[in-house]
N, C-alpha and C positions, 0 to 999 in steps of 0.2 A: 504494498500499499505506499504508494506516495505521501510524503510531508504535505498538507498543506501549505499554500503560501498565505501564512497570515499575516503578513505584513503588505502593507499595497500602497504604492504611493499615489497620492493622489494629485489630480490634472482639474485643479477646479477654477473657472472664471471667477474673477474677485467681485462682491458683491456692491453692486454702486452705493454709493454715498446718501443719495436720494431715497433709495430702498430703505436704507438702515434709518433715517432719519423720519421717514415716513412710519417705521413699525416701532422707532422710539427706544432704538438699541442704539448703545456705542457701536463705533467702527470694531467688528469683528475682525481675527487673525486669520486670513483665508491660504492657507498655503499650496505649493506648486511644485515641481520639480526642479531641483537646484540651482535655476539662475532666473533674477528678478525680469519682467521683462522691460521694453521699452523705454513704455510709458508710467508712468508712477500708477500705483491701484490704489482703490479704496483701504483708507486703514492702515497705508503703509506710510512709511518717510518721504513726504514730498521732494524730490527730484533726484532720490536715490539713483546711485550709479552702480558697475559694478566693477570693485576696486580692482580684481585681478586682471581688467583689460588696461587698468593704469600701471601694471607692475607694480601693485602697493602691496601690502601686510603678507608677505609671503617667509613659512618659516624655514630655515635652512635646516635637512636632516641631520646635519652633521656637526655644524656650529650649535645649533639650536639645542644639544644636551646641557651644554657647558652655559646656556643663557638661555633657559625657555624661555618661550612668550608670556606674561602674562596676559588672562582671559579671565573674565568674568562669566559666572555661570550661576543667575541668581534661580531661587523657588520660582517653578512655575508655576503661574495661577492658575482657577478654574473659572470659568464661566458662574460655574454654580457647584458649589461643594455637597455631591450626592452619595450615598452609598452605589458600592458594585461588588460584584463576587471577587475584584482585586482590591478593595477598602476605599475609603473616601477618596474621592477625587481631588480633593487639596493636600492631603498626604499621600497621595500619587504623583502630585507636580513635584513633593520635596524628595522622594525617591529619586525620581527620574533625574532633578537636576544633580543629586548626587552619583548616579551611573556616571551621567555624562562626566563629570568632575574626575570620579575615578579613572576611568576610560585614560582619559586627556593627559594627566596626572601620569598615569604608569607609562604612557610613550616616553617619558622624559623629556619631551619635547616642550612641554604646556607647564606653565605655574598659573593653576586656577585660586583665583579668589572665587570661593561658592560659598554656599548654604546659607544659614538662618544671619550670619553676622553681615550681609549685603543688603543694599537698599530693596524693600521689598518691592517686588513689580506689582502694580494691580491688571488687571485682564486687560486693558484697552493699551495699555502703556506698552503690550509684547511689541507691536508695529510701528511706536513712536518712542523710540528710546532716549533719556534723561542723558544724553553725551554727556553734558558740564558735570555730572556725578562720578562718570566712568573713568574718566581721564583722569582728573586726581586721587582714585581708590588705585590708579598703577595696572588698568586695564589697557591694553591694546585692540585686543578683541574682546566680542561682548555677545556670549550666547544665552537669547532668551526664547521662552516657547510658554505652550499652555496645553492645558488637558480639557477633555470637556467630552461628559458621558451622551451617548447617542442615544434614540430612541429603540433601537433594534440590538440592543446588550452590549455593543463596540466601544470602544473608546478611539477618540479621534486625540492624536498627538502631534502639534506644531513646533516646529524648532527652526529658528531664526540664527543666522550668523550676521554680525556687523564689524563694518572696521570703526573702532570708536575716534581714531585723528581724524578720516576723511568724514565723520558723519554717514557714513554711506551702507547700505546694505550690501551683502556679499553672494550668499543666498539664503534662501529658505525651503523646506520639505516637509509636507507633512505623511502621518503614517494612520492607516484605520489597522484597530487590533482588538482580537476578542482579550478580557481582560487577564485570560490563562498567559498572555504572551507579552505582555506590559512592556515588562522590562525589554525586551527585543527593540521596542521604539526608543529607550534610551542609547542604547548601543548601535542604533543605526541613525542616533542624529551626533552621537560622537564619530561616528565614521565622515557623515557628510562633514563637519569639523574639519576634521583630521585631513580628508583627503581636498580640500578645499584649500587649506592653507599649507600643505605641505607637497601638492603634488603626487602622492604617493597614496597607492589603493589602500581601499579600505582593509579591515581586519576585526575591529570590536565585536560583531555581531555574527561569533563562531565560538563552536563547540570544540572541546577538548575531550578524546578517549581517555583513560590511564588504570593502571592497576593501583588500587587502593589497598592497601597494606596495616595490619594489624597484628601484634601478639609477639612473642621472644624471636630474636632471632635462634634460625634452626624448626623454627613451629609457627612460621609465618601465615598468617590467611590471607591470599591475595586474590582479591574479586574486583571484574570488571566494575569500575563506574564511570558518568558521562557528567560535563557539567560544562554552563557557559565558561569562555575563557578567561575571565574573571573571577572564577570560584559560584558564582548562583546559579540556582537551577540544580541544584548534585542530585543524583540518584543514583543508587547500586543495581547494576544489570545482572549481574549475579549473586548466586550467596554465600559462597567460600566453601562450601565440601567440597570442592577441587578446585587446584590452584589455577590460575588464571593467569597469561604473561603475552605482552608482546601484541596489542590490539592496534588495530586501524583501520581509518574510513574507508568505506568506497566511497567512489564519486558523489553518487548521488546521496549520500548520507543516510541510506535506507538500511544499511547493514555494515559488520564488523568483523574483520576475519581476524583470529588468536589465536593461540596456542593453549590448549587445555589438557588437564590432566583426568577428565571425564572417563569414565573406566579403566581408571587407574593405569594407563598407557599415554604418554603424550601424541597428540595428536592436532590438524588447524580442525578449527569450526568456522562457519558462517554462522553470527549470531543475528538476527533479525529485531530490529527496533520496534519494528509495529505488532510484533504477536509475542516478541519477547522470548523467542525460541532460537536454538541451537541445531545445524548439521552438521555432520562430518563433512568434511570437504574432499580428502585424500585418504580411499580405503584403503592400507598397508600394514604391513605386519612391524616396518622400518618407522625409526624415529622421523618425523616431519616436523618443522618448526618454523618462525622467522617469516610469515606471510606478510606477502606486500603486495596493494591491489594495483592492475594498469590503470594508466588515466583514465583509458576510456571503458572501464568495468568490463572488459570480456575476459582478462589474464589475472592469475593469482600467484603471484614468485613464491617459491618455499624452497628451505632445503629440506635434503631428504640423505640420512646416512645408509650407506648401502653396502656391508661387507668389510667395515671399518673405515670408509672414505666418503664423503661429506660431499654432495656436490649441489647446485642448482637445478631446480626444476620450474616450469611453468606448468599449470592446468588449469582449465576452463572456469570461468566463475561459477557456473552451471553444475561443474563435477566431469567426470570422466580420465581417462587416460594421461597419467603427467608426462612431457617432455623433456628429456634431459640439455641443461643448455651449457652447462661444463663438465670437464672429464680430464680433471689433474689431481695428482697424489695430493692429500691433505682434506683441509677444512676451506670450502668455499660457503659462505653463507650472506646474509644480512643484503642482499640484493635490493634496490628498489629503482624505480624507472624514471628516465628525464620526464620532462612535463608532457613535453610532444608525444611518448612511449615509443621515442625513434632507438634509445641505449638504454643501458643500465648500469650504473655503480654496485659495486659489492666491496667484499671482505675477502682475503683469503692471504693462507700460511703456505702456500705452494714456493714460494721464494726462502722458507726457513723460519721467518716472522708475519705477525698480521699487517699485510699492507692491504693499499687500495688498488682496483682493478676498474675498467669499464669494458663495455662491448655491446656490440649490436643486438637486439632486441633478440635475433635470433641465435646468439651463442658467438657469434664469430668475431673476430677483429678484435681479440682482447689483450689488453695492455693495461700495464701497471701505471701508474699517474702519482701514488706519493713514495720519495727517496727523503725526507727527512728522518731525523735519528728517531727512537722507539719506533711504537705500535701504533697501527690506524685500526679505528673498528667503528661499526654502525653507521656507514655513512648512508645520507638522505641526500639528494638534489633540491635546490631551492626550486619553488614555483616560478620563479622567474629564468629560470634554466644557466644561468650567469656564473653560480657556485654550488659547493658540495659541502656540507657541513657533516663533521665527525667527531668523534672522541680521540683523543692524540692520549696516548699511553707510555707514559715514560717518567718512571720515580712517581706520579699523580696521574691523574684523570681529568684531562680538560676536553673543553668546547673547543675545535677549529673551525676553518672555512678554506675553502682553498678553489682554485678555476675547475673546472672540468676537466683542461688537459695537464693539470697537478702543480701549475705556479700561484704564485699569491698568498702564499701559506699565511694565514692569522691566526691566532690563539685569540679566544675572546674572553674565557673566564680562568681565575688561577685557583678554582679549588682543588681540595686536594683528591674529589672523588664526585666527578661532575662527567655527565653518560649518557647516553639515548639523547641525542638533539632531534628537535621536530621544528617544520617550518612554520610558522605564522601564512595566512592567505597570502599576505600578500609579499613576501620574503624578505622582510627588513628583521624580523623577531624569528628568535629561537626559543623554543620552553625542551628543558630538561630535567636531569632529577640529580641531585646531591645528594647522596649517602653521607650518615654522620661516621666518625671515625670511630677505634674502639667496638664493641662486643654487641651494642645495642641491634644494631639492623635499622635503624631508623633511617628516610629517608623522604626529603620533598620536595615540590618541584620546585621550578626557578625558569626567570625568564634571562634573557641579555639582547641587545640589539646590536646589530653590524659594528658600531664604533665599540663597544666592549665596555662601555661605560656606564649604559642604564640597567644594572643586572638586579632583578629582585625575584621575590618569594610568592608564588604563587598560592594562593587559600584554597587547602584542602580538609575536608572533612577530619581525615586518616592521615598516615602517612602515606605516601604516592611514589610512584616510581613508571617507566616505560611511558611516560604522555606520546599524546599522537593528535596532533592538530589539525581540525577539519578543515574544510573548504570554506567560504562564506556562505553563509545560508541563504537562499532565495527567498 
């Protein structure tokens, strides 16, 4: 069953001011996709232009980490405080502004001035900002919005982005959501702001599947869990009676491939998110592990140990007979596709130590790409196609990136036990897990951007490992 498109961009014509006056109403915010029209609209700031066309207010995604942009995100007002299945609309406005604040702060590129300490915004003020207040308050950009309950049970959330210095609207966007999906509107709003000001692709409205861990080392309970990228909407997918490992989303986000010890034998399964059921993917007496799905969803790469030798195979997502792609002495594993599906990166110890290799999708033209000191493991191709992230092993475990040809190696973290990288949908941020030193066995999820400066812990209900960042949600 396909996940519903619960967030829809609105394309609404502006309500004429005369009509609003006749109805005895204040001008209402009217969202529309991405950018303001050429002529001022009713309820919006007169003479507003698009600052991006003037080359104004652009965040440098490299230098901005050391000098984040001041941005104000006041509480989103409501046209009428009413109760909904998600809570009162006035409280939802408070929580939505906090989601936008947290997302932008976590990117490392923004310094939000948000919450209750800011100037309270009245509903009509959403499209008529008090710019004289926001500049002295330290804001270069301003995000204002609103929440409104609709007669059909849905919610409308409006999101507006302004350049405080030029007193101009940059963009606005609106979302209609069922109450159960209200958090996604906040992430979508943050995505709009982030993309408009940085020129980067969005990534906040996405999910992470990972392994939730609890219990003492040696007896860890490991089960599948899923959550929003900020840790919200957390839920467990398996009960922990069988160990689960290495989950990965399918491109359509309907399924998750993973390895599990169901029936006391490690094998690869496909978990269906709609039904909550799992099916065995490869029926074999041999050990199968490390599954990864192709970008088109047709194939699953995995490793299989046969007669003391481990090679990389592929099998149709629907199942069937596996096809072997590598045939070398030693262990070949950790294979992942390039974004176009044409190539595969994997790790192998065929040279005597763990190193990274690339090959064509049919297994041809296998070439080593890592030549630095130490060992290399868990490679994964960036969604942009320009980098490969990996775990560097040499006295410690660190997250690094290199080009697909093997050059420009850069280490991004300096923790003692950092491993298992997974890319954000826009290819700018990497999530990984960090294991604690000693015998406790504790592990947490962390993220780092390509500057290597913005490192932060990702909140989880319990300990976490093996994160897999899913695509941007539809």
